[in-house]
N, C-alpha and C positions, 0 to 999 in steps of 0.2 A: 632641250633643243628648240631652236627658234625656226618657225616656218614663215615665209613671206608669200602672200598670194595676191596677184593682181586680178582685176576685173574691169569690165567696161569697154573693152575693145570691140571693134566691129567695123562696119562700112559707113563711111560718110562721104558726102559730096564735097567737091571743092567749095570753100567758103563756109562750110558747115562746122559743127561743133561736136565734140565728144568729151566726156568726163571719165577719166580713169580713177580707180580707187586701188589702194594697196594697204593691206593690213598685216602686221606682224603679230604672231601668236606663239604660244608655247611658254617655256620657262624663260622669262625675261627678267634680267637683273636691271639693265638699263639700255636704252637705245639713244644714241646721239643723233647724228644727221640721218636724214632719209632723202630719197630722191629717185630720179628716173634716168635711165639710159635708153637708147633705142638703137636698133640695128636694121637699117634699110637693106633690101635685097642686094646682094653682091657688094656690100660695103661693110666697113668696120663699125663696131659698136661705138657710139658717141654719147657724150654727156648731154642731157637735156636740161635738167634743173635739179637743184638741191634746196633743202630747207633745214635750218638748224632746229635743235630741240626746243628752244624757246620761241621759235617761229619768227624771230626778229630778222635773221639774216637769210636771204635767198639769193641764189645765183641762177642765171639762165644762159644757155648758149645763144650766140648771136642770131642763129637761124630761127629761134622761137621767141625772142624778146618782143614784147608788145602783143603777142598772140596767145601765148600759153601763160597760165598762172598756176603756181604750185601753192598748196595749202596743207595744213596739218591739224589733226586732232590728236594732240600729244597724249592725253590720258587713254585714248583708244588705240594708240600705236598705229594710227592710220594716216596715210598721206594721199593727197588727191592731185591730179593733174587735169586742169580744165584747159582744153584745147579749142581755140577759136580760130576763125579764118583759116581753116585747114587747107593745105596745099597738097597736090599729088606727091611732092617731095617728102611729106610727112609720113608717107606709107612706110611702116616698119613694124618690127616686133618691139614692143616697149617693155622694158624690164625695170622693176622696182628694186631698190636696195635699201637696206636698213643697217646702220652701223651698230651691231649688237656687242655688248660687253661680254666676251667669252671668259668665264671665270677660270677655265682650265689653263688659259694662256695669259690671263690678266691683261687683256687688251681688247680694243674694239676691232671687230672683224666684220667685214661686209657680208651680209646674207642676202642672197638674190632670189627673186621669184622666178617662176617658170616662163614668164612673159605673156603678153596679150597682144594679139595682132590688130593693128590699125591699118585699114585700107582706105585711102582717099581716092575716089574715082567717080567719074560721071556714069 
């Protein structure tokens, strides 16, 4: 069974930076894409960024383009989200996902972390 754990959340001032980390561990056959969603208070969960296994292809939501950078250490099954120029609107619980190959169903299944809270406030 695969476990995904995020870390690095906390309080930042507007214009500040935070770096989130996420590591998948357990019985891993293969992990494809990894990435981040977030859920602001009172809003639906939204995609933030994704990165492919080979680290070549990345995607970003329009709201974070140019401010956030996703990176990956594939051998360590770890993904990072470097958040710069933070805005109050970035306040949310950030969830990491990893597309894990589930051998019992022979397909990739998204495994989610418990989330880490990011608060951007003066």
